[in-house]
Backbone bond lengths (Angstrom), bond angles and torsions (degrees), N, CA, C in turn:
res aa  C-N    CA-C-N  psi(-1)  N-CA   C-N-CA  omega(-1)  CA-C   N-CA-C  phi
1 M - - - 1.449 - - 1.523 111.90 -
2 V 1.313 116.45 -35.77 1.470 119.72 179.60 1.531 109.31 -63.68
3 L 1.312 116.39 -47.15 1.452 120.37 -179.05 1.531 111.06 -65.43
4 A 1.316 118.04 -43.17 1.467 121.25 179.20 1.519 110.74 -62.74
5 G 1.327 117.89 -42.66 1.441 121.59 177.60 1.532 112.23 -64.30
6 A 1.318 115.82 -41.18 1.463 120.42 -179.05 1.537 110.78 -66.21
7 V 1.316 116.87 -44.79 1.470 120.05 179.37 1.530 111.09 -65.72
8 G 1.326 116.10 -43.34 1.469 119.02 177.69 1.496 113.19 -61.60
9 A 1.338 118.15 -43.30 1.454 121.18 179.39 1.528 110.51 -69.62
10 F 1.311 117.66 -35.58 1.446 121.35 177.95 1.528 110.82 -60.93
11 I 1.328 115.61 -41.37 1.471 120.56 -179.25 1.533 109.90 -76.28
12 A 1.345 117.74 -42.94 1.456 120.45 -175.51 1.535 113.08 -73.88
13 R 1.319 115.98 -25.38 1.471 124.42 177.94 1.508 115.84 79.69
14 R 1.327 119.03 -27.32 1.470 119.63 178.99 1.521 109.82 -165.27
15 G 1.323 116.05 161.73 1.452 121.55 173.18 1.506 115.54 57.76
16 F 1.316 118.58 42.52 1.454 120.12 -176.21 1.532 113.23 -108.87
17 A 1.320 118.09 -3.90 1.473 120.06 -177.14 1.513 111.18 -65.24
18 L 1.311 119.25 -43.68 1.466 121.63 -179.16 1.533 112.21 -65.45
19 P 1.341 119.30 -48.43 1.462 118.29 177.18 1.538 111.73 -61.79
20 A 1.314 118.48 -36.24 1.476 120.95 178.20 1.532 110.22 -64.62
21 A 1.320 116.94 -41.79 1.477 120.07 178.39 1.520 110.78 -65.58
22 L 1.317 117.80 -40.11 1.467 121.91 178.43 1.523 112.04 -63.29
23 V 1.321 115.94 -43.35 1.479 120.23 177.11 1.516 110.84 -62.09
24 A 1.336 116.89 -41.39 1.468 120.48 178.06 1.534 110.44 -62.48
25 M 1.318 118.11 -41.90 1.471 120.98 -179.52 1.523 111.36 -68.37
26 I 1.317 117.09 -41.41 1.484 120.83 178.15 1.532 109.66 -63.03
27 T 1.340 116.90 -43.03 1.453 120.45 177.31 1.527 110.51 -60.00
28 W 1.341 116.36 -43.05 1.444 121.32 -178.97 1.519 110.54 -63.27
29 F 1.352 118.58 -43.60 1.453 121.17 179.09 1.538 111.40 -62.89
30 I 1.318 117.35 -37.94 1.469 120.55 177.25 1.547 109.74 -64.44
31 I 1.316 116.43 -42.53 1.471 120.18 178.71 1.516 110.91 -61.72
32 I 1.340 117.08 -44.26 1.458 120.75 179.45 1.532 110.96 -64.10
33 Y 1.320 118.01 -38.93 1.466 120.82 176.95 1.543 110.42 -61.79
34 I 1.344 116.10 -43.02 1.466 119.59 178.72 1.534 111.10 -64.25
35 L 1.330 115.64 -41.16 1.477 119.06 177.76 1.526 110.99 -62.09
36 Q 1.319 116.42 -40.28 1.462 120.16 177.68 1.506 111.23 -64.30
37 S 1.322 117.74 -41.37 1.458 122.18 178.72 1.529 111.73 -63.08
38 I 1.344 115.93 -37.60 1.456 119.34 179.38 1.527 110.49 -70.45
39 A 1.318 117.78 -40.74 1.470 122.22 -176.03 1.520 113.40 -77.05
40 E 1.325 117.86 -22.20 1.469 122.22 -173.93 1.535 114.19 -52.62
41 P 1.326 120.16 -49.96 1.465 118.68 -177.53 1.541 113.42 -65.15
42 V 1.304 118.17 -31.30 1.447 121.60 -175.12 1.530 111.87 -88.07
43 Q 1.346 114.98 -52.52 1.468 118.90 -178.73 1.526 107.06 -145.45
44 P 1.318 117.56 104.88 1.460 120.60 -179.41 1.537 111.45 -58.80
45 A 1.322 115.82 131.05 1.444 122.19 177.77 1.525 108.00 -141.00
46 S 1.295 116.40 145.08 1.469 119.77 179.82 1.526 110.16 -77.44
47 F 1.330 114.38 158.58 1.459 120.67 177.85 1.513 109.74 -58.98
48 T 1.337 116.41 -43.46 1.455 122.25 -178.76 1.507 111.04 -60.78
49 E 1.314 116.73 -43.15 1.467 121.52 -179.17 1.528 110.81 -60.04
50 I 1.327 116.07 -47.35 1.465 121.26 179.51 1.525 109.77 -66.11
51 A 1.334 116.84 -41.89 1.440 120.54 -179.08 1.529 112.50 -62.50
52 L 1.309 116.28 -41.15 1.482 119.87 178.99 1.523 111.79 -66.15
53 Q 1.336 115.92 -34.91 1.466 119.11 177.89 1.525 111.38 -68.62
54 N 1.296 117.49 -24.87 1.473 121.87 -177.33 1.523 112.98 -111.24
55 L 1.319 117.78 19.24 1.453 121.94 -177.32 1.520 112.47 -60.42
56 S 1.324 116.87 -37.27 1.474 119.35 179.70 1.519 111.16 -62.14
57 V 1.332 116.31 -35.22 1.481 120.02 177.81 1.542 110.08 -63.97
58 L 1.331 116.96 -42.74 1.452 119.90 177.55 1.525 110.96 -58.98
59 L 1.302 116.58 -47.50 1.460 120.00 -178.40 1.529 111.29 -62.60
60 L 1.317 116.77 -41.69 1.466 120.17 179.12 1.537 111.59 -66.94
61 M 1.345 116.99 -38.66 1.467 119.87 178.95 1.535 111.43 -66.02
62 V 1.342 116.26 -42.68 1.466 119.93 179.24 1.533 109.38 -65.62
63 M 1.310 117.45 -44.20 1.459 120.24 177.49 1.515 112.40 -60.31
64 A 1.334 116.75 -42.39 1.462 120.77 178.16 1.517 111.36 -63.16
65 A 1.325 117.24 -40.54 1.478 120.11 -179.88 1.526 110.36 -66.22
66 V 1.323 117.77 -42.58 1.473 121.04 -178.98 1.529 110.35 -69.08
67 I 1.332 116.73 -41.40 1.480 119.47 176.36 1.503 110.90 -62.94
68 G 1.322 116.91 -42.58 1.456 120.75 177.57 1.519 112.19 -61.01
69 A 1.351 116.47 -41.61 1.456 120.68 178.70 1.542 109.97 -63.67
70 N 1.304 117.67 -40.27 1.463 120.37 178.89 1.531 111.87 -68.63
71 I 1.341 116.51 -35.35 1.464 119.61 175.15 1.532 110.51 -64.05
72 G 1.332 115.70 -44.50 1.470 119.42 179.13 1.513 112.87 -61.41
73 I 1.326 116.18 -40.19 1.490 120.25 178.00 1.518 109.32 -66.77
74 W 1.347 116.83 -41.34 1.464 120.78 179.54 1.538 110.54 -63.36
75 I 1.332 118.00 -45.63 1.453 121.28 178.99 1.526 110.66 -61.20
76 R 1.351 116.22 -43.72 1.446 120.48 179.31 1.526 111.09 -59.97
77 G 1.326 116.58 -45.03 1.454 120.51 -179.06 1.513 113.94 -70.94
78 R 1.319 116.63 -32.75 1.455 120.48 -176.63 1.522 112.69 -78.19
79 Y 1.321 116.68 -42.11 1.458 119.86 -173.32 1.533 115.33 -104.57
80 F 1.300 117.17 -16.48 1.446 121.53 -179.28 1.508 109.02 -128.59
81 K 1.286 116.98 82.64 1.468 122.02 -176.09 1.527 111.28 -67.25
82 Q 1.330 116.15 146.73 1.463 121.01 175.14 1.535 108.79 -66.70
83 G 1.269 116.99 134.73 1.462 121.53 178.19 1.505 114.57 86.29
84 A 1.308 118.23 -12.49 1.463 120.13 179.18 1.525 107.58 -80.57
85 S 1.303 115.40 135.28 1.453 119.45 -178.82 1.512 109.67 -87.63
86 A 1.309 116.65 137.97 1.450 122.26 177.28 1.510 109.99 -86.47
87 T 1.307 117.01 125.58 1.470 120.31 179.30 1.480 111.79 -121.93
C-alpha cells in the first residue's frame, strides 16, 4: 500500500491521500467478503464480526496508503520542481 500510494501520488502530483485511503478501504472490504465466503461453510460468521476482528488491519492499510501518498508527493516536490524543464 505504501508503494502504491507513493507511485499514485507521484503521478497525480497532488491531492492523492484521500483516493489512496479509499482504495485501501475498498480492498479491505473485498478481502473481508472473501474471508466470510471461505468461512461460511465451516463456521458461519457475520461480515461485521470478521470486520471487527480485522479492524487493526484496516487502520494499518489506510495509514500505509496515506503515508505512501505523502511520500510520493514529497518525492515529486523534492526532485521534480514545478516549472523546471527536464533535459
